[in-house]
C-alpha positions as CSV (number, residue, x, y, z in Angstrom):
1,X,-33.6,-1.3,22.4
2,X,-35.7,-1.4,19.3
3,X,-35.1,-4.2,16.8
4,X,-34.8,-1.6,13.9
5,X,-31.9,0.0,15.7
6,X,-30.3,-3.3,16.5
7,X,-30.5,-4.3,12.8
8,X,-28.7,-1.2,11.8
9,X,-26.1,-1.7,14.4
10,X,-25.6,-5.3,13.5
11,X,-24.2,-4.0,10.3
12,X,-21.5,-2.6,12.5
13,X,-20.0,-5.9,11.5
14,X,-18.5,-3.3,9.3
15,X,-17.5,-2.7,12.9
16,X,-14.0,-3.4,12.4
17,X,-13.7,-2.6,8.8
18,X,-13.3,1.0,9.9
19,X,-10.5,0.2,12.2
20,X,-8.9,3.3,10.6
21,X,-12.0,5.3,11.4
22,X,-14.0,5.7,8.2
23,X,-17.4,4.5,6.9
24,X,-17.9,2.8,3.6
25,X,-19.2,5.1,0.9
26,X,-22.3,4.4,-1.1
27,X,-23.5,1.2,0.7
28,X,-27.1,1.2,1.7
29,X,-28.4,-0.8,4.6
30,X,-31.2,-3.1,4.0
31,X,-34.5,-2.3,5.7
32,X,-37.4,-4.7,6.4
33,X,-40.0,-4.6,3.7
34,X,-43.4,-3.2,4.7
35,X,-46.0,-5.8,5.4
36,X,-48.1,-4.5,2.6
37,X,-45.4,-5.5,0.1
38,X,-45.0,-9.1,1.3
39,X,-45.9,-11.7,-1.3
40,X,-49.3,-13.2,-0.8
41,X,-47.8,-16.7,-0.4
42,X,-45.5,-15.6,2.5
43,X,-46.2,-17.3,5.8
44,X,-47.2,-14.7,8.4
45,X,-44.9,-14.3,11.4
46,X,-45.7,-16.5,14.3
47,X,-47.3,-15.1,17.4
48,X,-45.4,-14.6,20.7
49,X,-44.6,-17.9,22.5
50,X,-42.6,-18.9,25.5
51,X,-39.2,-20.7,25.3
52,X,-38.1,-23.6,27.4
53,X,-37.5,-21.3,30.4
54,X,-40.9,-19.7,30.2
55,X,-39.6,-16.4,28.8
56,X,-42.0,-14.8,26.3
57,X,-40.4,-13.4,23.1
58,X,-42.2,-10.9,20.8
59,X,-42.6,-12.1,17.2
60,X,-40.0,-10.9,14.7
61,X,-41.1,-10.0,11.1
62,X,-38.3,-10.7,8.7
63,X,-38.3,-8.8,5.4
64,X,-34.8,-9.3,4.1
65,X,-33.0,-8.4,7.3
66,X,-32.2,-10.4,10.5
67,X,-32.6,-8.7,13.9
68,X,-30.2,-9.8,16.6
69,X,-30.0,-8.6,20.2
70,X,-26.3,-7.6,19.9
71,X,-25.8,-6.4,23.5
72,X,-26.7,-9.9,24.7
73,X,-24.6,-11.8,22.1
74,X,-21.2,-13.3,21.6
75,X,-19.2,-14.9,18.8
76,X,-16.1,-17.1,18.7
77,X,-15.0,-15.2,15.6
78,X,-16.2,-12.5,13.2
79,X,-14.6,-12.0,9.8
80,X,-15.0,-9.3,7.2
81,X,-13.6,-9.5,3.6
82,X,-14.1,-6.4,1.4
83,X,-12.9,-5.8,-2.1
84,X,-12.5,-2.3,-3.5
85,X,-13.8,-0.5,-0.5
86,X,-14.3,3.3,-0.7
87,X,-14.3,5.4,2.4
88,X,-14.7,9.1,3.1
89,X,-11.0,9.7,3.4
90,X,-9.3,6.7,1.8
91,X,-9.9,3.7,-0.3
92,X,-8.6,0.1,-0.3
93,X,-8.2,-2.6,-2.9
94,X,-8.8,-5.4,-0.4
95,X,-9.3,-5.5,3.4
96,X,-9.6,-8.6,5.6
97,X,-10.5,-8.1,9.2
98,X,-11.2,-10.6,11.9
99,X,-12.0,-10.5,15.6
100,X,-11.7,-13.5,17.9
101,X,-13.7,-14.1,21.1
102,X,-16.2,-11.2,20.7
103,X,-18.4,-10.8,23.8
104,X,-20.9,-7.9,23.5
105,X,-22.5,-8.5,26.9
106,X,-19.2,-8.2,28.8
107,X,-17.6,-5.8,26.3
108,X,-14.5,-7.7,25.4
109,X,-12.7,-9.4,22.6
110,X,-9.6,-11.7,22.5
111,X,-7.8,-10.3,19.5
112,X,-8.3,-8.1,16.4
113,X,-6.4,-8.5,13.1
114,X,-6.6,-6.5,9.9
115,X,-4.8,-6.6,6.6
116,X,-5.2,-3.9,3.9
117,X,-3.9,-4.2,0.4
118,X,-3.4,-1.4,-2.1
119,X,-4.7,1.3,0.3
120,X,-4.8,4.9,-0.8
121,X,-4.5,7.4,2.0
122,X,-4.8,10.9,0.5
123,X,-2.9,9.8,-2.6
124,X,-0.2,8.0,-0.5
125,X,-0.4,4.4,-1.7
126,X,0.4,1.7,0.8
127,X,0.9,-1.7,-0.8
128,X,0.2,-3.6,2.4
129,X,-0.7,-2.7,6.0
130,X,-1.1,-5.4,8.6
131,X,-2.1,-4.8,12.2
132,X,-2.4,-7.3,15.1
133,X,-4.1,-6.0,18.3
134,X,-4.3,-8.0,21.5
135,X,-7.5,-8.4,23.4
136,X,-9.2,-5.4,25.0
137,X,-12.3,-4.4,26.9
138,X,-14.8,-1.8,25.5
139,X,-18.0,0.0,26.4
140,X,-20.7,-2.0,24.7
141,X,-23.3,0.8,24.8
142,X,-20.8,3.3,23.3
143,X,-20.3,0.8,20.5
144,X,-24.0,0.3,20.0
145,X,-25.1,4.0,20.2
146,X,-22.0,5.9,19.0
147,X,-20.3,3.3,16.8
148,X,-17.1,3.7,18.8
149,X,-14.8,1.3,20.6
150,X,-14.0,3.1,23.8
151,X,-11.2,1.0,25.3
152,X,-11.0,0.6,29.1
153,X,-7.2,1.1,28.8
154,X,-4.8,1.7,25.8
155,X,-3.5,-1.3,24.0
156,X,-0.5,-1.6,21.7
157,X,-0.9,-3.3,18.3
158,X,1.9,-4.6,16.1
159,X,2.0,-3.0,12.6
160,X,3.8,-4.1,9.4
161,X,3.7,-1.8,6.4
162,X,5.1,-2.2,2.9
163,X,5.7,0.6,0.4
164,X,7.0,-0.1,-3.1
165,X,9.0,2.1,-5.5
166,X,6.0,2.1,-7.9
167,X,3.6,3.3,-5.2
168,X,6.0,6.1,-4.2
169,X,6.2,7.2,-7.8
170,X,2.5,7.1,-8.1
171,X,2.3,9.4,-5.1
172,X,5.0,11.8,-6.3
173,X,3.5,12.1,-9.8
174,X,0.1,13.0,-8.5
175,X,-0.8,16.6,-9.4
176,X,-1.9,17.4,-5.8
177,X,1.5,16.2,-4.5
178,X,3.4,18.3,-7.0
179,X,1.2,21.4,-6.3
180,X,1.8,21.2,-2.6
181,X,5.6,20.9,-3.1
182,X,5.6,23.8,-5.5
183,X,3.7,26.0,-3.1
184,X,6.0,25.1,-0.3
185,X,9.2,25.9,-2.3
186,X,7.8,29.2,-3.5
187,X,7.1,30.2,0.1
188,X,10.5,29.1,1.5
189,X,12.9,30.2,-1.3
190,X,11.7,33.7,-1.7
191,X,13.1,35.0,-5.0
192,X,12.9,31.7,-6.9
193,X,9.4,31.2,-8.3
194,X,8.9,27.6,-9.5
195,X,5.9,27.5,-11.6
196,X,5.6,23.8,-12.3
197,X,7.1,20.4,-11.8
198,X,6.8,17.7,-14.4
199,X,8.0,14.2,-15.1
200,X,9.0,13.3,-11.6
201,X,10.7,10.0,-11.0
202,X,11.9,8.4,-7.7
203,X,14.3,5.5,-7.6
204,X,15.2,3.4,-4.6
205,X,18.9,2.6,-4.6
206,X,21.0,0.3,-2.5
207,X,22.1,1.3,1.0
208,X,18.9,3.2,2.0
209,X,19.6,5.8,-0.8
210,X,17.1,7.3,-3.1
211,X,17.2,9.6,-6.2
212,X,14.5,12.0,-7.4
213,X,14.6,13.4,-11.0
214,X,12.1,16.1,-11.9
215,X,11.9,19.0,-14.4
216,X,11.2,22.4,-13.0
217,X,10.0,25.4,-15.0
218,X,11.0,28.7,-13.3
219,X,9.4,32.1,-13.8
220,X,11.6,33.0,-16.8
221,X,10.1,30.0,-18.6
222,X,13.4,28.0,-18.4
223,X,13.0,24.3,-18.0
224,X,15.6,23.0,-15.5
225,X,16.3,19.2,-15.2
226,X,16.8,18.6,-11.5
227,X,18.4,15.6,-9.8
228,X,18.2,15.3,-6.0
229,X,20.0,12.6,-4.0
230,X,19.4,11.6,-0.4
231,X,18.7,8.7,1.9
232,X,15.7,7.2,3.7
233,X,15.8,6.7,7.5
234,X,13.6,6.5,10.6
235,X,13.5,9.6,12.8
236,X,11.2,10.0,15.8
237,X,9.2,6.9,14.7
238,X,8.6,8.2,11.2
239,X,10.0,7.4,7.7
240,X,11.9,10.5,6.5
241,X,14.0,11.6,3.5
242,X,17.3,13.0,4.7
243,X,20.4,14.9,3.3
244,X,18.7,15.7,0.0
245,X,21.3,17.4,-2.3
246,X,20.5,19.1,-5.6
247,X,22.3,19.2,-9.0
248,X,21.0,21.3,-11.9
249,X,21.4,18.6,-14.5
250,X,23.6,20.6,-16.9
251,X,21.9,24.0,-17.1
252,X,23.8,27.1,-16.4
253,X,21.1,28.3,-14.0
254,X,22.3,28.1,-10.4
255,X,19.5,26.9,-8.2
256,X,19.4,27.8,-4.5
257,X,20.5,24.8,-2.4
258,X,17.5,25.2,-0.1
259,X,15.2,24.0,-3.0
260,X,16.2,20.4,-2.2
261,X,15.7,21.1,1.5
262,X,12.2,22.5,0.9
263,X,11.3,19.6,-1.4
264,X,12.5,17.2,1.2
265,X,10.6,18.8,4.1
266,X,7.3,18.9,2.2
267,X,7.7,15.3,1.1
268,X,8.3,14.2,4.7
269,X,5.2,16.1,5.8
270,X,3.0,14.2,3.4
271,X,4.3,10.7,4.1
272,X,3.9,11.1,7.9
273,X,2.3,7.8,9.1
274,X,0.8,9.7,12.1
275,X,-1.7,11.1,9.6
276,X,-2.7,7.9,7.9
277,X,-5.6,7.0,10.2
278,X,-6.4,10.5,11.4
279,X,-6.8,10.4,15.2
280,X,-8.0,6.8,15.3
281,X,-4.7,5.1,14.4
282,X,-1.2,6.6,15.0
283,X,1.6,4.5,13.6
284,X,5.1,4.6,15.1
285,X,7.9,3.0,12.9
286,X,10.5,0.9,14.8
287,X,12.5,-0.8,12.1
288,X,13.1,-0.1,8.4
289,X,14.2,-2.8,5.9
290,X,15.0,-2.6,2.2
291,X,14.2,-5.5,-0.1
292,X,14.9,-4.7,-3.7
293,X,12.4,-2.0,-4.7
294,X,10.3,-2.3,-1.6
295,X,10.4,-0.7,1.9
296,X,9.3,-2.8,4.8
297,X,8.5,-1.1,8.1
298,X,7.8,-2.7,11.4
299,X,6.2,-0.6,14.1
300,X,3.4,-0.3,16.6
301,X,0.2,1.7,17.1
302,X,-1.3,2.7,20.5
303,X,-5.1,2.3,20.4
304,X,-7.4,4.1,22.9
305,X,-10.5,4.7,20.8
306,X,-11.6,3.3,17.4
307,X,-14.5,5.0,15.7
308,X,-16.4,3.7,12.7
309,X,-19.1,5.6,10.8
């Protein structure tokens, strides 16, 4: 394998940073400087010479990049610490990723851990996402050539996820979120044409309860303060809003009861954890805990293939 290719693939040490399947945006990979651009005082690369075992190695010219023969390498640990990472489908304020016992020759590692802070998945903000995967075997050449961990058999990783009331409000107030909810309600309610939603506010209450306040403007131009109350629960491994009920907030206009149901259904569709990591990472929630204004979710993810780049 050519050293130039190996150099590029060494920067797969972003290998694990894309555990969720996306490449960093806007980061250029360093390339060796042409020999003609080397400073006159730079010492020329040495000629080929045998090692202690008599094996002859070709000389390596270093121009700002180090070439390593990854398929023949191993490491006790590899760590990656990125601040304000931007990816094609999401961004993250901070990501720490570490692998222990990495063996490229035999295609195996002992463990893989990652922690994401302030991650933005299509406007859904996740305050913290931690994942701890056990050791697994992989196809080294698939990793080198296709930048993909193809696991010899599925492994189950432990997942811990934290969502705050502030993050949920940031998500709900996003114009894209409101537009999708409006479109869904218009489609499902038939006669009622909600033109806009404004001033949304979500509150986490005690006992798994939540309240959503929002102003809706209907086709007649009438502003309707709306209050919807429901509860949060786990269903089929996903966090869902249930039993959403609507009150009009004092206006004489009688709103169809299915407005709250439509609002609830679209909200659940957009907070589906199975969509966070596309096909690379599918999270199943097992336990839900409330601590003040935060939701803590314990779950697991089954990994079969992890692609980066």
